Each structure stands twice: as structure tokens, then as C-alpha cells.
C-alpha positions as CSV (number, residue, x, y, z in Angstrom):
1,M,89.7,117.6,94.1
2,K,87.2,116.7,91.3
3,K,83.9,115.3,92.3
4,H,83.3,112.3,90.1
5,R,79.9,111.5,88.5
6,L,79.2,107.8,88.8
7,G,76.8,105.3,87.3
8,L,76.0,101.9,88.9
9,I,75.3,99.1,86.4
10,G,73.6,96.1,87.9
11,C,71.5,96.4,91.0
12,G,71.6,92.9,92.6
13,W,72.8,91.7,96.0
14,I,76.2,93.3,95.9
15,A,74.8,96.7,94.8
16,H,73.3,97.2,98.3
17,F,76.9,97.3,99.7
18,Y,77.7,100.1,97.3
19,A,74.4,101.9,98.1
20,R,75.3,101.8,101.8
21,I,78.8,103.3,101.2
22,L,78.6,105.8,98.4
23,P,76.4,108.4,100.2
24,R,79.1,108.6,102.8
25,L,81.5,109.7,100.1
26,S,79.3,112.5,98.8
27,D,82.2,115.0,99.0
28,R,84.0,112.9,96.3
29,V,81.4,111.2,94.2
30,E,77.8,111.8,93.0
31,V,75.8,108.8,91.9
32,V,73.9,110.0,88.8
33,W,72.0,106.9,87.8
34,C,71.5,103.2,88.6
35,A,70.8,100.9,85.7
36,D,69.2,97.4,85.7
37,P,66.7,95.8,83.4
38,D,64.7,95.0,86.5
39,T,63.4,98.5,87.3
40,L,62.2,97.5,90.8
41,R,65.8,96.7,91.7
42,S,67.3,99.8,90.1
43,G,64.6,101.9,91.7
44,E,65.5,100.7,95.1
45,I,69.3,101.3,94.7
46,A,68.6,104.7,93.0
47,H,66.4,105.7,96.0
48,R,69.2,104.8,98.4
49,T,71.8,106.8,96.5
50,N,69.7,109.8,95.6
51,A,70.1,108.9,91.9
52,R,67.7,108.2,89.0
53,S,66.7,104.7,87.8
54,M,67.1,103.5,84.2
55,P,66.7,100.1,82.5
56,D,69.7,100.5,80.1
57,Y,73.1,101.8,81.1
58,R,73.9,102.9,77.6
59,Q,71.4,105.7,77.9
60,G,73.5,107.4,80.6
61,L,77.2,106.8,79.7
62,G,77.5,110.4,78.4
63,E,76.5,111.8,81.8
64,V,79.2,110.1,83.9
65,D,83.0,109.9,84.1
66,A,83.1,106.6,86.0
67,V,80.9,103.5,86.5
68,C,80.7,100.5,88.8
69,V,80.0,97.3,86.8
70,L,78.1,94.9,89.1
71,V,76.6,92.4,86.6
72,P,76.8,88.6,86.1
73,H,80.2,87.3,84.9
74,H,79.2,86.7,81.3
75,L,78.3,90.3,80.9
76,H,81.6,91.7,82.1
77,R,83.3,91.9,78.8
78,P,80.7,93.6,76.6
79,I,79.5,96.0,79.2
80,T,83.0,97.0,80.4
81,I,84.2,97.5,76.9
82,D,81.1,99.7,76.1
83,C,81.9,101.8,79.2
84,L,85.6,102.2,78.4
85,A,84.9,103.1,74.8
86,A,82.5,105.8,76.1
87,G,85.4,107.4,78.1
88,C,84.4,106.1,81.5
89,H,86.7,104.8,84.2
90,V,85.5,101.4,85.5
91,L,85.4,99.6,88.8
92,L,84.5,96.1,87.8
93,E,83.3,93.4,90.2
94,K,85.5,90.3,90.2
95,P,86.3,88.3,88.3
96,I,87.6,90.4,85.4
97,A,86.0,87.9,83.0
98,R,85.2,84.2,82.4
99,T,88.4,83.5,80.4
100,V,91.9,84.8,79.8
101,E,90.8,85.8,76.2
102,E,87.9,87.9,77.6
103,A,90.2,89.5,80.1
104,D,92.7,90.4,77.4
105,A,89.9,92.1,75.4
106,I,88.9,94.2,78.4
107,I,92.6,95.1,79.2
108,A,93.2,96.1,75.6
109,A,90.0,98.3,75.7
110,A,91.3,100.0,78.8
111,E,94.6,100.7,77.2
112,R,93.0,102.1,74.1
113,S,90.7,104.4,76.1
114,G,93.4,105.6,78.5
115,R,90.9,105.2,81.4
116,T,91.4,103.5,84.7
117,L,90.3,99.9,85.1
118,M,90.1,98.4,88.6
119,V,88.8,95.0,89.5
120,A,87.0,94.7,92.8
121,Y,88.8,92.3,95.1
122,P,87.8,93.9,98.4
123,H,89.6,91.7,101.0
124,R,93.1,93.0,100.4
125,Y,91.8,96.6,101.0
126,R,90.1,95.8,104.3
127,K,91.8,97.5,107.2
128,S,92.0,94.2,109.1
129,M,93.7,92.4,106.2
130,R,96.3,95.2,106.0
131,V,97.0,94.6,109.7
132,F,97.2,90.8,109.0
133,K,99.7,91.3,106.2
134,D,101.9,93.6,108.2
135,A,102.0,91.1,111.0
136,V,102.9,88.2,108.6
137,V,105.6,89.9,106.6
138,G,106.8,92.4,109.2
139,G,109.5,90.1,110.5
140,N,108.4,90.1,114.2
141,Y,107.3,86.5,113.9
142,G,109.9,85.0,111.6
143,E,109.6,84.0,108.0
144,L,106.3,82.9,106.5
145,F,106.2,79.4,105.2
146,M,102.5,78.5,104.9
147,L,99.1,80.1,104.3
148,D,95.7,78.4,104.7
149,A,92.3,80.0,104.0
150,L,88.8,78.9,104.5
151,M,85.5,80.4,103.4
152,D,82.5,78.7,104.9
153,E,79.3,79.9,103.2
154,S,75.8,78.6,103.4
155,F,74.7,79.8,100.0
156,A,72.8,76.7,98.7
157,D,69.6,78.8,98.1
158,Y,71.6,81.6,96.6
159,T,73.2,79.6,93.8
160,L,70.3,80.1,91.4
161,G,69.8,81.6,87.9
162,W,73.0,82.7,86.2
163,I,75.1,81.5,89.2
164,A,74.0,77.9,88.6
165,Q,75.2,77.7,85.0
166,R,78.9,77.2,84.0
167,E,78.4,79.2,80.8
168,T,77.3,82.4,82.7
169,L,79.3,81.9,85.9
170,G,82.5,80.7,84.3
171,G,82.9,77.6,86.4
172,G,82.0,76.9,90.0
173,V,82.9,78.2,93.4
174,F,86.6,77.9,92.7
175,F,86.2,80.3,89.8
176,S,83.7,82.7,91.2
177,A,84.6,83.1,94.9
178,S,87.8,81.3,95.9
179,P,89.8,84.1,94.1
180,H,88.9,86.3,97.1
181,M,91.4,84.1,99.0
182,L,93.8,83.6,96.0
183,D,94.2,87.4,95.6
184,V,95.2,87.9,99.2
185,M,97.6,85.0,99.0
186,L,99.3,86.3,95.9
187,W,99.4,89.8,97.5
188,I,101.2,88.3,100.6
189,A,103.3,85.4,99.2
190,G,104.1,86.7,95.7
191,E,104.1,84.9,92.3
192,P,102.6,81.4,92.2
193,Q,104.7,78.5,90.9
194,A,101.9,75.8,90.7
195,V,98.3,75.2,91.7
196,S,96.0,72.2,91.8
197,M,92.4,71.9,92.8
198,V,89.7,69.3,93.5
199,G,86.0,70.0,93.7
200,T,82.7,68.4,94.4
201,R,79.0,69.2,94.5
202,A,77.6,68.9,97.9
203,A,74.2,70.6,98.1
204,A,73.8,73.5,95.7
205,Q,71.7,73.1,92.6
206,M,74.4,74.2,90.1
207,E,76.4,72.8,87.2
208,G,79.8,73.6,88.6
209,E,81.4,72.6,91.9
210,D,80.0,74.2,95.1
211,T,82.9,73.0,97.2
212,A,86.6,73.2,96.3
213,V,90.1,72.8,97.8
214,S,93.3,73.9,96.2
215,I,97.1,73.5,96.9
216,L,99.5,76.2,95.9
217,K,103.3,76.6,95.8
218,F,104.8,80.1,95.5
219,K,108.1,81.0,93.9
220,S,109.0,82.4,97.4
221,G,108.9,78.9,98.8
222,V,105.6,79.5,100.7
223,V,102.9,76.8,100.3
224,G,99.2,77.5,100.5
225,T,95.8,75.9,100.6
226,T,92.3,77.3,100.0
227,R,89.1,75.6,101.2
228,H,85.8,77.0,100.1
229,T,82.2,75.8,100.2
230,W,78.9,77.3,99.3
231,A,77.1,74.3,100.8
232,S,77.8,74.7,104.5
233,P,74.8,73.7,106.6
234,R,75.4,77.0,108.4
235,T,78.0,79.7,108.1
236,R,80.2,79.5,111.2
237,I,83.3,81.8,110.8
238,W,82.9,82.8,107.0
239,Y,86.5,84.0,106.3
240,T,89.5,82.6,108.1
241,M,93.1,83.0,107.0
242,N,96.0,81.4,108.9
243,A,99.7,82.2,108.4
244,M,102.3,79.9,109.8
245,C,105.5,81.8,110.5
246,Q,108.6,80.4,112.1
247,Q,107.8,81.9,115.5
248,A,104.0,82.2,115.6
249,H,100.7,81.1,114.1
250,I,98.8,84.2,113.0
251,T,95.0,83.9,112.4
252,L,92.4,86.3,111.0
253,T,88.8,85.5,111.4
254,T,85.8,87.5,110.1
255,Q,82.6,86.1,111.5
256,P,79.0,87.2,110.6
257,L,76.7,87.8,113.6
258,D,73.7,87.5,111.3
259,D,72.7,85.6,108.2
260,I,74.8,87.1,105.5
261,V,72.5,86.3,102.6
262,A,69.4,87.6,104.3
263,T,70.9,90.7,105.8
264,G,73.5,91.6,103.2
265,A,75.0,95.0,103.7
266,D,73.3,95.3,107.1
267,C,75.0,92.2,108.5
268,R,76.9,92.6,111.8
269,W,80.4,91.3,112.1
270,L,83.3,90.5,114.4
271,T,86.8,90.4,113.1
272,R,89.8,89.3,115.1
273,I,93.5,88.8,114.5
274,T,95.6,86.7,117.0
275,A,99.2,85.5,117.2
276,L,100.0,82.3,119.0
277,S,103.7,82.1,119.8
278,Q,106.1,79.2,120.2
279,T,105.7,79.5,124.0
280,G,101.9,79.3,123.8
281,D,101.3,83.0,124.5
282,A,98.3,84.4,122.6
283,E,98.4,88.0,121.5
284,L,95.4,89.9,120.2
285,L,96.6,92.1,117.3
286,H,93.2,93.5,116.2
287,E,89.5,93.4,117.0
288,S,86.8,95.3,115.2
289,D,83.3,95.1,113.7
290,E,84.7,95.2,110.2
291,G,83.1,92.7,107.8
292,L,82.6,92.7,104.1
293,D,83.5,96.4,103.9
294,L,83.8,97.8,100.4
295,E,84.6,101.4,101.5
296,P,88.4,101.1,101.5
297,E,88.3,99.6,98.0
298,I,86.0,102.3,96.6
299,I,88.2,105.0,98.2
300,H,91.2,103.4,96.5
301,F,89.4,103.6,93.2
302,L,88.6,107.3,93.7
303,D,92.2,108.0,94.8
304,C,93.5,106.4,91.6
305,L,91.1,108.5,89.5
306,D,92.4,111.6,91.3
307,S,96.1,110.8,91.1
308,G,96.4,108.8,87.9
309,Q,98.0,105.9,89.8
310,T,97.5,102.3,88.7
311,P,95.1,100.4,91.0
312,E,96.5,97.6,93.1
313,T,94.0,95.2,91.6
314,D,94.3,96.3,88.0
315,G,93.5,94.3,84.9
316,A,96.8,92.5,84.8
317,T,96.6,91.4,88.4
318,A,93.0,90.2,87.9
319,R,94.0,88.3,84.7
320,K,96.6,86.3,86.6
321,I,93.9,84.9,88.9
322,V,91.7,83.9,85.9
323,E,94.7,82.2,84.3
324,L,95.6,80.4,87.6
325,V,92.1,79.1,88.0
326,Q,91.8,78.0,84.4
327,N,95.1,76.1,84.6
328,A,93.9,74.3,87.8
329,Y,90.6,73.5,86.1
330,R,92.3,71.9,83.1
331,E,94.5,69.7,85.3
332,A,91.4,68.7,87.4
333,D,89.5,67.8,84.2
334,E,92.3,65.7,83.0
335,R,92.5,63.8,86.3
336,G,88.7,63.6,86.8
337,T,89.0,65.3,90.2
338,N,86.3,68.0,89.7
339,V,82.6,67.5,89.3
């Protein structure tokens, strides 16, 4: 098995999660360099991954065969296209881009290069989410007819800089973060038929909405809702997904035991999956300390590089989510139901 030489581009908050995991995978990957214009940030991540620090990723593209692109959304298109043109495989943090047009440009560049493009939607790769999906679609609890998801985040002080601007973020919370729930819902319920959203600004100092609710109808007949806020006074359960099946109500909760923003990759977690039957009997299907774990996602990326298989969250899959959100935004703008 080939040992991949990897570069990390962007050394902000999410890079610490990669820095925690990649040394565990040293039999499969070597981090060669970490790049960020802020050399203090790149130096810290480089130290944790036993790599070297550099201010400009372009200096090192010839030394690696793969990169993780962990930069603000408005930089996804130019940096990803640079990396693909240099012959690198790319694991790109979600969303793929700010618009469908930018997504198409990235997908076309991946096709020209013949390299693997994977977009990082980590929740479907989590072990607990796989257990949840198996329980929902496995048939033991009857047919699924409704999904409901809530992300409860206290990020008001985090939504600064590029996150506060529509131009650089691409929208608000519904564009930037609600797709974590949308991706899982599409993975479980299939192709969407329609989606609508409403949004408001509750506390965060940003141009877009910091709180959003959406309603979805899937071609399978399943209906769904997402509820997401960055303005919670305090994060309570963080990620909750409910599946209503004909014979049971199945619930996944992933709860931080510390302050997520302050502790980041070191946050402690409790994840549980329960099934409440028609008779009122409660069954514990899963319990673990799994939280925002990127290891299964990174392993899937490496597996795809080794086997040549298409990633589950490839460019086309990620493009669908951008298109879905943009369509919902357009409808909300016409009705005046977003900020």
C-alpha cells in the first residue's frame, strides 16, 4: 500500500481536528507541509503533524500527491483548481463552493486532472451515524416517514471575519453548516423533491442568517425538517437527528461535555442512539464517546486513493447540496422570509 504525501492548506480551527488524527495514520500518510499566510497558525499545526510550515501552498504542490483544503469558502474554487492542476488529489472541506457555477468549475478541473476530489461531510462517515442509518432503513422498525434534525450551537463570538460576510461565506448558517444535516438526510431518504427555508438573525454579528429552519419533501415520500442556530445561549445537545418510522421513534444525540469552540478537537463527547417503540419500550442501540470525529472520513479518502473508487461525498454529491440551498434561498428571498 502506497504511503501518501500530504499537504494541509489552511490552519484555522478545523485544522486542529486533522492534526489530532493524521499522526495516528502515519502508516498510510505523511504530512509534508502545512500552509497558511498566518505563520503562527501554520507553525502550530506543522509542529503537531511533524511537518514543515510555509506561508504559500503553491511552494509545495510538487512535493505531495494529495492535499486537504481547509480554507474559507470563497477560496475553495481557486485553491482546489490549483491543486488539481498540479496533479494532487483533494479532500476539500465543505461546502464544495459558494455557487453551483463555482462547483461546476471544480468538478470539471477534477475530471481534467483524473485526480480524486472528495468533499468533507463528516457526519455520514461517523460510526454512530452508520448505526443510526442501519436502524432506520433496516426494516426492523417499519418504514421511515419523517426525519428531523437540530444543530444547537453557541457560536455568536465565532462568527467573525470571513464568516460574517455573505460574499466570503456564501450565505448564512443554512448555507455554511445546515448542509451537515442535509447531507445525512439525502444519504438516508434519497433524492429531494422540494425544499423551503426561513431564516433570522438572532445574536451573531453577521450579514446572513444565524438561525434557519427548512422543510423538505423527498421523492421517496419521506418528509424532513432541519433546525439550526449559531445563536444558542448555550449549546445543549449540539447534534440531534430523529427518525420517525412506523413502529419506533429512533433518536441520535451527540452532546459535547465541554465548550466546543474553546476546546475544539479536545472536546469530550457523549453519543447515544435510542429506539422508542409503539409499546413505550426504550432500547439503547448505541452509546460511545464519539463526537466530531473526522478519522472515518479521512480513512475513506485514503481508501479511495488506494482503490480508485469514487468517494461517497464526491463533487456531484456536494454540488446537489449547493443547488438545493441556493434554490431554497431564492424562494425565501422572493417571499421575504430570510434576513
